[in-house]
C-alpha positions in Angstrom: 24.1 17.1 18.5 20.8 15.1 19.6 17.9 15.1 17.1 14.7 16.5 18.3 11.3 15.9 17.0 8.6 18.7 17.3 4.8 18.0 17.4 3.4 18.1 14.0 6.7 17.4 12.2 6.8 14.2 10.1 10.1 12.4 10.2 11.3 11.6 6.7 13.2 8.5 5.9 15.4 10.3 3.4 15.9 13.4 1.5 13.5 14.0 -1.4 11.0 11.5 -0.1 7.2 12.9 0.6 5.6 12.7 4.1 3.3 10.0 2.7 6.0 7.9 0.9 3.6 8.2 -2.2 1.0 5.9 -0.7 -1.7 8.3 -1.7 -1.0 7.2 -5.3 -1.0 3.6 -4.3 -4.5 4.1 -2.8 -5.8 5.5 -6.1 -4.3 2.8 -8.3 -5.9 0.1 -6.0 -9.1 1.8 -6.3 -9.0 1.8 -10.1 -7.7 -1.6 -10.3 -10.4 -3.0 -8.0 -13.2 -1.4 -9.9 -11.8 -2.6 -13.2 -11.3 -6.2 -12.1 -14.6 -6.4 -10.4 -16.5 -5.0 -13.6 -14.6 -7.6 -15.6 -15.2 -10.5 -13.3 -19.0 -9.6 -13.1 -19.3 -9.5 -16.8 -17.6 -13.0 -17.0 -20.1 -14.1 -14.3 -23.1 -13.0 -16.3 -21.8 -14.6 -19.5 -21.3 -17.9 -17.6 -24.9 -17.9 -16.5 -26.0 -17.7 -20.0 -23.4 -19.8 -21.7 -24.9 -23.1 -23.1 -23.5 -26.5 -22.3 -22.2 -25.5 -19.0 -25.1 -26.4 -16.7 -23.0 -29.0 -14.6 -20.2 -26.6 -14.1 -22.1 -23.4 -13.8 -22.5 -23.4 -10.0 -18.8 -24.1 -9.5 -17.9 -21.4 -12.0 -20.1 -18.8 -10.3 -18.4 -19.7 -7.0 -14.9 -19.2 -8.6 -15.9 -15.9 -10.2 -17.7 -14.7 -7.1 -14.4 -15.3 -5.2 -12.7 -13.1 -7.8 -15.4 -10.3 -7.4 -14.8 -10.5 -3.6 -11.2 -10.1 -4.0 -11.6 -7.2 -6.3 -14.0 -5.5 -3.9 -11.5 -5.8 -1.0 -8.8 -4.6 -3.5 -10.8 -1.3 -4.1 -11.7 -0.9 -0.3 -8.0 -1.2 0.6 -7.3 1.6 -1.6 -10.1 3.8 -0.2 -9.1 3.0 3.4 -5.4 4.0 2.7 -6.6 7.3 1.4 -9.5 8.2 3.8 -9.0 6.0 6.7 -11.5 3.4 8.3 -14.2 5.9 9.2 -15.3 9.2 7.8 -15.1 10.8 11.2 -12.3 9.5 13.5 -9.7 10.6 15.8 -6.3 11.4 14.6 -4.0 8.2 14.8 -6.9 5.7 14.7 -7.6 5.5 10.9 -6.0 2.1 10.4 -4.8 3.1 7.0 -2.9 -0.2 6.4 -5.5 -2.4 7.8 -7.4 -2.5 4.4 -4.3 -3.7 2.6 -3.7 -6.5 5.2 -7.2 -7.6 4.8 -7.0 -7.6 1.1 -3.8 -9.6 1.1 -5.4 -12.4 3.2 -8.5 -12.4 1.1 -6.4 -12.6 -2.1 -4.3 -15.5 -0.7 -7.5 -17.3 0.3 -8.9 -16.6 -3.2 -5.8 -17.8 -4.8 -5.7 -21.2 -2.9 -9.5 -21.8 -3.5 -8.9 -21.2 -7.2 -6.0 -23.6 -7.3 -8.1 -26.2 -5.5 -11.2 -25.9 -7.7 -9.0 -25.8 -10.9 -7.2 -28.9 -10.0 -9.9 -30.9 -8.1 -13.2 -30.0 -9.9 -12.0 -28.9 -13.4 -9.0 -31.4 -13.5 -6.4 -29.1 -15.0 -2.9 -30.0 -15.4 -0.7 -29.5 -12.4 1.7 -27.3 -14.1 -1.1 -25.1 -15.5 -2.6 -24.8 -11.9 0.6 -23.9 -10.3 1.4 -21.2 -12.9 -2.3 -19.7 -12.4 -1.8 -19.8 -8.6 1.6 -18.2 -8.8 0.2 -15.5 -11.2 -2.5 -14.6 -8.9 -0.3 -14.4 -5.9 2.1 -12.0 -7.6 0.4 -8.7 -6.5 -0.6 -9.7 -2.9 2.7 -11.1 -2.1 4.4 -7.8 -3.5 2.2 -5.8 -1.3 2.9 -7.9 1.6 6.8 -7.5 1.0 6.6 -3.7 0.6 4.3 -3.1 3.5 6.6 -5.1 5.8 9.4 -2.5 5.2 9.9 -0.1 8.1 9.2 3.0 5.9 5.7 1.8 5.3 5.0 -0.2 8.5 5.0 3.0 10.6 2.0 4.2 8.8 -0.4 1.5 10.1 -2.3 3.8 12.2 -2.4 6.9 10.2 -1.2 8.5 7.0 0.1 12.1 6.9 -0.6 14.5 4.1 2.3 15.0 1.7 3.6 18.6 1.3 1.7 19.2 -1.9 -1.3 16.9 -0.7 -0.3 14.2 -3.3 -1.6 16.4 -6.2 1.6 16.2 -8.2 1.7 12.4 -8.0 -2.0 12.3 -8.9 -1.1 14.5 -11.9 1.5 12.2 -13.1 -1.1 9.3 -12.9 -3.6 11.5 -14.9 -1.1 12.3 -17.5 0.0 8.8 -18.1 -3.5 7.3 -18.0 -5.0 10.2 -20.0 -2.5 9.5 -22.9 -3.2 5.9 -22.9 -7.0 6.7 -23.1 -6.5 9.2 -25.9 -4.5 6.8 -27.8 -6.9 3.8 -27.4 -10.2 5.8 -28.0 -8.5 7.8 -30.9 -7.6 4.5 -32.6 -11.1 3.1 -32.2 -12.6 6.4 -33.6 -10.1 6.0 -36.6 -11.3 2.5 -37.2 -14.8 3.4 -37.1 -14.3 6.4 -39.5 -12.3 4.1 -41.9 -15.1 1.6 -42.3 -15.9 0.9 -46.0 -19.4 1.3 -47.3 -22.3 2.9 -45.7 -21.7 1.8 -42.3 -21.3 5.4 -41.1 -24.7 6.6 -42.6 -26.7 4.4 -40.5 -28.0 5.0 -36.9 -25.7 2.4 -35.0 -22.5 3.6 -36.7 -23.3 7.3 -36.0 -24.0 6.6 -32.3 -20.8 4.6 -31.8 -18.7 7.3 -33.4 -20.4 9.9 -31.3 -19.6 8.0 -27.9 -16.0 7.5 -29.1 -15.7 11.2 -29.9 -16.9 11.9 -26.4 -14.1 9.5 -24.8 -11.4 11.3 -26.9 -12.7 14.7 -25.7 -12.6 13.3 -22.2 -9.1 11.9 -22.7 -8.0 15.4 -23.9 -9.3 17.1 -20.9 -7.7 14.2 -18.9 -4.3 15.0 -20.3 -4.7 18.7 -20.0 -5.6 18.3 -16.1 -2.6 16.2 -15.6 -0.1 18.4 -17.4 -1.5 21.5 -15.5 -0.7 19.9 -12.2 3.0 19.2 -13.5 3.8 22.6 -14.8 1.4 25.1 -13.1 2.6 26.9 -9.9 -1.0 27.7 -8.8 -2.7 24.7 -7.3 -6.1 26.1 -7.7 -5.9 26.1 -11.4 -4.8 22.4 -11.1 -7.7 21.6 -8.8 -10.1 23.4 -11.2 -9.1 21.5 -14.3 -9.1 18.2 -12.3 -12.7 18.8 -11.2 -13.6 19.8 -14.7 -12.3 16.5 -16.1 -14.0 14.5 -13.3 -17.4 16.1 -14.0 -17.1 15.6 -17.7 -15.7 12.1 -17.2 -19.0 11.0 -15.2 -21.3 12.6 -17.7 -19.5 11.3 -20.7 -19.5 7.8 -19.3 -23.3 7.8 -19.0 -23.6 9.6 -22.6 -21.3 6.9 -24.2 -22.9 4.2 -22.5 -26.5 5.5 -23.6 -25.3 6.0 -27.2 -23.9 2.4 -27.4 -27.2 1.0 -25.8 -29.3 2.9 -28.3 -27.0 1.8 -31.2 -27.4 -1.9 -30.0 -31.1 -1.4 -29.7 -31.5 -0.5 -33.3 -29.6 -3.6 -34.3 -30.7 -6.4 -32.0 -31.2 -6.4 -28.3 -28.8 -8.7 -26.5 -28.5 -9.4 -22.9 -24.9 -10.1 -23.0 -24.6 -6.7 -24.9 -26.5 -4.9 -22.2 -24.2 -6.5 -19.6 -21.1 -5.4 -21.5 -22.3 -1.9 -21.7 -23.0 -1.8 -17.9 -19.4 -3.1 -17.3 -18.0 -0.6 -19.6 -19.9 2.3 -17.8 -18.7 1.0 -14.5 -15.0 1.0 -15.7 -15.3 4.5 -17.5 -16.9 6.1 -14.3 -14.4 4.7 -11.8 -11.4 7.0 -12.5 -13.2 10.2 -12.7 -15.1 9.4 -9.4 -11.7 8.6 -7.8 -10.2 11.9 -9.0 -13.1 13.9 -7.8 -13.2 12.5 -4.3 -9.4 12.7 -3.9 -9.3 16.4 -4.7 -12.4 17.3 -2.9 -11.4 15.6 0.2 -8.3 17.5 0.5 -9.7 20.8 -0.4 -12.6 20.3 2.1 -10.2 19.5 4.8 -8.4 22.9 4.2 -11.7 24.7 4.3 -12.4 23.0 7.8 -9.0 23.8 9.0 -9.3 27.5 8.2 -6.1 29.5 9.1 -4.7 26.3 10.6 -4.5 24.6 7.3 -1.1 23.4 6.2 0.7 25.5 3.6 0.8 23.9 0.0 4.2 23.5 -1.5 5.9 21.5 -4.0 6.7 17.9 -2.9 10.3 17.1 -2.6 9.9 14.2 -5.0 8.1 16.2 -7.7 5.5 13.4 -7.7 7.9 10.8 -8.9 6.9 8.4 -6.0 3.6 8.0 -7.6 5.2 7.1 -11.0 7.1 4.4 -8.9 4.1 2.8 -7.6 2.5 3.0 -11.2 5.6 1.1 -12.4 5.5 -1.4 -9.6 1.7 -2.0 -10.2 2.1 -2.4 -14.1 5.2 -4.8 -13.5 3.2 -7.0 -11.2 0.4 -7.0 -13.7 2.6 -8.3 -16.4 4.3 -10.7 -14.1 1.0 -12.2 -13.3 0.7 -13.2 -17.0 4.4 -14.1 -17.5 4.7 -16.4 -14.5 2.1 -19.0 -15.8 3.9 -19.0 -19.2 7.3 -19.7 -17.5 5.8 -22.4 -15.4 3.6 -23.9 -18.2 5.2 -22.8 -21.6 2.0 -23.9 -23.5 -0.2 -21.8 -21.5 -2.4 -19.7 -23.7 -0.6 -20.7 -26.8 1.2 -18.3 -29.0 -1.8 -16.5 -30.5 -1.8 -13.2 -32.2 -3.1 -11.4 -29.1 -0.4 -12.3 -26.7 0.5 -8.6 -26.7 -2.9 -7.6 -25.8 -2.8 -9.7 -22.6 -0.3 -7.2 -21.0 -0.4 -3.7 -22.1 2.7 -2.9 -19.9 4.9 -4.9 -22.5 5.1 -8.1 -20.9 4.2 -10.1 -24.0 5.5 -10.0 -27.6 6.5 -12.1 -30.5 10.1 -12.9 -29.2 11.6 -15.1 -26.5 9.7 -14.6 -23.3 13.0 -13.8 -21.4 13.1 -10.4 -23.1 9.7 -9.8 -21.5 11.0 -11.0 -18.1 14.0 -8.9 -18.2 11.9 -5.9 -19.2 9.4 -6.6 -16.2 12.2 -6.9 -13.8 13.9 -3.6 -14.8 10.5 -1.9 -14.6 10.0 -3.2 -11.0 13.4 -2.0 -10.0 13.0 1.4 -11.5 9.7 1.7 -9.6 11.1 0.6 -6.4 13.9 3.1 -6.6 11.6 5.9 -7.4 9.4 5.0 -4.5 12.4 5.0 -2.2 13.7 8.2 -4.2 17.3 6.6 -3.8 20.3 8.7 -5.0 20.2 6.4 -8.3 16.6 6.4 -8.8 16.6 8.9 -11.7 19.6 7.2 -13.4 17.8 3.7 -13.2 14.4 5.1 -14.3 16.3 6.7 -17.3 17.7 3.4 -18.1 14.5 1.6 -17.9 13.1 4.4 -20.3 15.6 3.9 -23.0 16.0 0.1 -22.7 12.3 -0.5 -22.3 11.3 1.4 -25.3 14.0 -0.4 -27.5 13.1 -3.8 -26.1 9.3 -3.1 -26.5 9.8 -2.3 -30.2 12.1 -5.2 -30.7 9.8 -7.8 -29.1 6.8 -6.5 -31.0 8.6 -5.7 -34.3 6.4 -8.2 -36.3 3.4 -6.0 -35.6 5.0 -3.1 -37.4 6.0 -5.5 -40.2 2.3 -6.4 -40.6 1.3 -3.0 -41.2 4.1 -2.2 -43.5 2.7 -1.3 -47.0 -0.8 -1.0 -46.0 -3.3 1.0 -44.0 -4.1 -1.7 -41.7 -5.0 -5.5 -41.5 -8.5 -7.0 -41.7 -10.2 -8.0 -38.5 -11.0 -6.5 -35.2 -8.3 -8.5 -33.2 -5.4 -7.8 -35.6 -6.3 -4.1 -35.7 -6.0 -3.8 -32.1 -2.3 -4.8 -32.1 -1.0 -1.4 -33.2 -2.5 0.4 -30.2 -1.4 -2.3 -27.9 2.2 -1.7 -29.0 1.6 2.0 -28.6 0.2 1.7 -25.0 3.3 -0.6 -24.3 5.5 2.3 -25.3 3.8 4.8 -23.1 5.2 3.5 -19.8 8.8 3.6 -20.7 8.6 6.8 -22.7 6.6 8.6 -19.9 9.1 7.5 -17.3 12.0 8.9 -19.4 10.3 12.3 -19.9 8.9 12.6 -16.3 12.1 11.8 -14.5 14.2 14.2 -16.6 11.7 17.0 -16.8 12.6 20.5 -15.7 11.0 21.3 -12.4 9.3 24.7 -12.2 9.8 26.5 -8.8 6.7 27.3 -6.9 7.9 30.8 -6.2 10.5 33.0 -7.6 12.1 35.8 -5.8 13.0 38.9 -7.6 15.0 41.8 -6.3 14.1 45.3 -7.4 16.8 47.8 -7.5 16.2 51.2 -5.8 16.0 54.1 -8.3 19.0 56.3 -7.9 18.0 59.7 -6.7 19.0 62.5 -9.1 20.9 65.3 -7.7 18.5 68.5 -7.7 19.5 70.9 -10.5 20.4 74.4 -9.3 18.4 77.3 -10.8 20.2 79.1 -13.6 
């Protein structure tokens, strides 16, 4: 029997795979990562301009950081083009969805080579250290180049079809994982502020910082609620409503938190570097809510324009797990970008107490680095299998969830020993080690829960039995 293709029907590469192969989640993650790295690089560039004793190298540092900002902006634009196409109004099939990713890969490779040439030629770093940095910077663009060369993704070079659920369930998984991470981080900072000794909380700056952190905690709660709703609700309207509520509150809370921090800083001592840090923080805080709002609004508006011809929303065949796969791959590449320099140059960065903070995906710890290498490889493998939705995807993801949690606790066990017998440790840097461990555990635990969760059906058919007719009673 020959296989026929009808117009408007998307050919799937395998059972259980959504029409867009989960690329909508990759687009959202690339937008988020590009914004975060651009904000960080911009802040570092501002500090470089004001740093004393670097007048001879300032110009070269600005060139180096400027190349990093350019790479981050191309990173963000690649995600936007993957989701919305090259132009806002274009004919079907000419959106060039993957062109932005190809452009980013080229820019990233050029930036990596430029960085290596400047570090070795101008700043006279050791050859092994330069090689480690170059390889670390090349991890993500090389990963994207390999994945986008696969036939299942290469066929989307012109256009990207909407998945069966418009990508809402994958977005809900991302919102849940990121929301829990934000709740843990902001909640821990709020706890540290409330636990300060003396009269620190009775003064204006302390009160303003606590208010801003409380706003961020409420924002994270709304974030998690919106994500969980998309995973368990059968009504897409409710999920979209909660996502838009989070997006609106997220934008407002970003300005309010930034304003509160600015007022607190002004009551102490006005600092230009502090002002730049607040601007960078507001940029990062606003990025994800704006990404979420545009993502949901664009798809809902397209349905309004289509009217009765709009596609019917139904649950995605992968239950959003391809989005989780892209998240695992992205976090594995992020961790590998720090692990590779340490493998090439073992003394890179030393063995300081903040090694675990350099990679929130569990890439660093206090044991042998090879535990971290094995964990990152297993995480990348689980993510790749989830993206393909292979028959063994759930098994491998479950193994990663169990093994990842155990290995993460093992390599960071000294952190727990430091906190044993007391409420905490002195110092800001030491106090951040415990939430870093919690954030590293979120990824394997979330994977374990999400791949084994019970999927609620979108519709449930019920049969109603006809009432049996009672025979008429004869009059007495």
